[in-house]
N, C-alpha and C positions, 0 to 999 in steps of 0.2 A: 590580416596584416596591414589592409589599407584603412581599416575603420578610423585609426588615429589621425589621419591625415586631414589637413583643412584646405578649403579653397580659398585663394586669396584674390581680392581684386587689386590690379595694377593701374597705376595712374601713370601715366608718361610725361616727364618733363624733360625733353630733349635727351640727353645721353642718361638721364636718371630716371628711375621708376620709384613710385611710392606705393608700398604695399598698404591694404586696409590694416594692416598693424603699425602702419607708420614706419615702417623700415625702408630706409632708403638702398636701392639696389642700383649699381653703377655699371659702366663698361658695356653697352651693347644695348641695341634696342631690339626688342621681340615683336611678336604680332600674335594676336587672338589669345592674348593671355600666357603665352609659353615665354619662359624666362631662359636665356643663355647663360652659363655659369661665366663668373667674372674672369677676365684674362688674367692669367699668371703674369706676377711682377718679376721683371728681369732683375731687380736691385736686391731679391732676396736670395740667399745662397742656399743650394739645397742641402736638406737635411742628410747626413750619414750616420749609419749605425755605428755605436760604438762598442767594440768587440766584447767588453764585459757585459754590457746590456744584451747582446746577441746570445752570449752565453748563457746568461740567467734563462733566456726564452728557451733555449735550447733544452737546458736541463729541467726546466719547467715541463716543458713538453714530453720530455723523455721519461720523466718520473711521475707524470701525473697519476694521481691514485687510481687504481682499477678495481680492488676488492680487497676484504678482510682476507686472512691467510686461509680461513676455512671457506670463504667463497670461492677464493681463486683455485684452492686445491679441488674444489668440488663442482667447479663450474663446468657445464658440457659445452664443446665447441666444436663436434663434429661437422665437418664440410657438408654444405648443401647446396644444391643448384636447381633453379627453375627450369622446366622444360619449356622451349617455345618453339618446339618443332612440331610436326605432325603427330597425331595420336597413335600412329601404327608404329611409331620408332620405338625400337627395344630400349628399355631403360637403362641408364649408365649404372655399372657397378658401384656401390658406395665406396668411398675412399677408405683406406685402412690405415692404422697407426703401426706401422711396420719397421721395426728397429733392425736394420740389416748389418752385422758387423763388415760384411765384405762389400757393402755398397754405401758409401759415406752419402752421396747425393741423394740416395732414396730416403737415408736417415734424416737427413736435413731437412727435405721436403715434409716427410710424414711429420715431424715436431712441429714444422712451421704452419703446415696447413690441415692435415689429416686428424691429428691426435686431440681427442676431447681433454678438457682439463683435468679430468680422473685418471686418463690413460697417460697423460704427460707426468702427472705426479707420480703414478706407479713407475713409470720409466725412470724418474729421478731416483726414487727410492729403492729399486732394484740395483742402482749401480753404485760401484767402488769410487772414491776420488779419482783414482787413473792418474795418468801423467799430468804434470802441470802445464799449462799452455805456455809456448814461448814463441818470441816474435809477432808479427803482425797477423791477427787473426779476424777474419771478416765476422760480422755478426748480423742477427736477424732477430726481432722482437717477432713473437709468435702471433697467429692470426686470434687466438684468444685473449689477447692483450687489446684494452681499450685503445691505446694509442700506436696500434701496430702500422696504420697507414701513414701517420705523421711522422713516427720517429724513423721510419726507412728514408725518409730526406734529410735528417738530420742526424743520424749516428750511422757509422758505418763499421763499426766493431771496436777491438782493443788492440793495443800494442804491449806486449808482456815484455818485461825485462826481468828474466826468472832464471834460476837453477833449480836443482832437482828439490830443493826445499822450500821453493818459492821465491818471493822478491817484490817487485811492484809492477803497476801497469800505469797506462795512460788510454782514455778514452779516445777513440778517431772520431771527431766531429765535424760539421761544416765550417767550424773556426779553427781547426787544426786540433792537436793532441791536447786534450785537457782532462781535468778530475784525474788526481793521482789517488791510487788504492794501493793498499799494503796487499801480498797475497801469501797465504799461509793455508794449513790444513788446520782446521778447527771443527769440533762438533757442529752439526747442522742445527741452526734454529726450527728446522721444520720436523726432521725426525731424530735428531740426536746423534745421527751417526756420522763419521767423518766426512768433511767435504773440504772442497777449495774455497776458502773464504776471500772474498775482495772486498776489503775493509776502506771505507772512505772517510775514517775519521779525522784524516789530516786534510782534506779537501774543503772546499766551500759548502759541502753537504755533508757534514759528519754523522749525520743519523741514516745515511745511506749505506746499505750493506747488502754484498751479493754472495750468493752460493753457487757453485758449479760442481757437476761431476762428468766425467769423461763416459759417455754412454756407448761410443763404440769408438775404436782407435781413431784420433783426430777429430772428434766431434764432440763438443762440451754442452750439457744443456743444464740450466738453472734459473734463479730467482731473484729478483731485486726486490729489496723491502726496506722500510722504515724500521730501524730498530728501536725498540721502546724498553724500558725496564722491566725485568721478569722475563717472562715467556710470551708476552704480548708483541706481536710484529704484524705489521700491515703490508701485505705483498703487493707490490706495484704493478709488475709484469713479469713475463718469463721470456727467455731468448735462446739463441743457439749461436754457438761460437764454432768455427772451423777454419 
């Protein structure tokens, strides 16, 4: 990392310093070749982020490509941990992908942290569409997704405005509710069976398309993808709603 750095000779002229490259550096006099950063100017107004720009960054981070559909469905992601304790300590039991209809919290944690890509895909494909989500739902990107750590600071879930046959939603982000999507039942682009489609065709990202199914009462699991002509889709991430 340091191989490209060059050593510069500084010549001092009062409050100015002239480097060996002929660059004049002002504001502050150092010693032994160490340079202090230039003092901030009080006449320059601080920069402010413009919400649409922040929104674009949020979306780009949230929907950063993770893998092709085949790679995502087949990627393994079983939780592992390194032991730093004594060697005579009993090994931890391996985390399991347990979907428990009577325990929503355990199901959410399993999908977020324990299920591998193959196990999560099996859970999705075994589920029916279930009930449509309604109201404010918390959301988590699963651990097997590339952007899981980053997205948790940017995306909090979705707010559904729906009836029994669907409706629309807005995503809950750090800049408020954004990105409208229509909600309706459609054949899955993954396995062809019915799923709740979250269609962003009227949003700033019309190629984004989500699919979810209710895997246990009150918990939905699904995928976000880039919709392409024909049957070719790129899965970006998987997520849980509850």
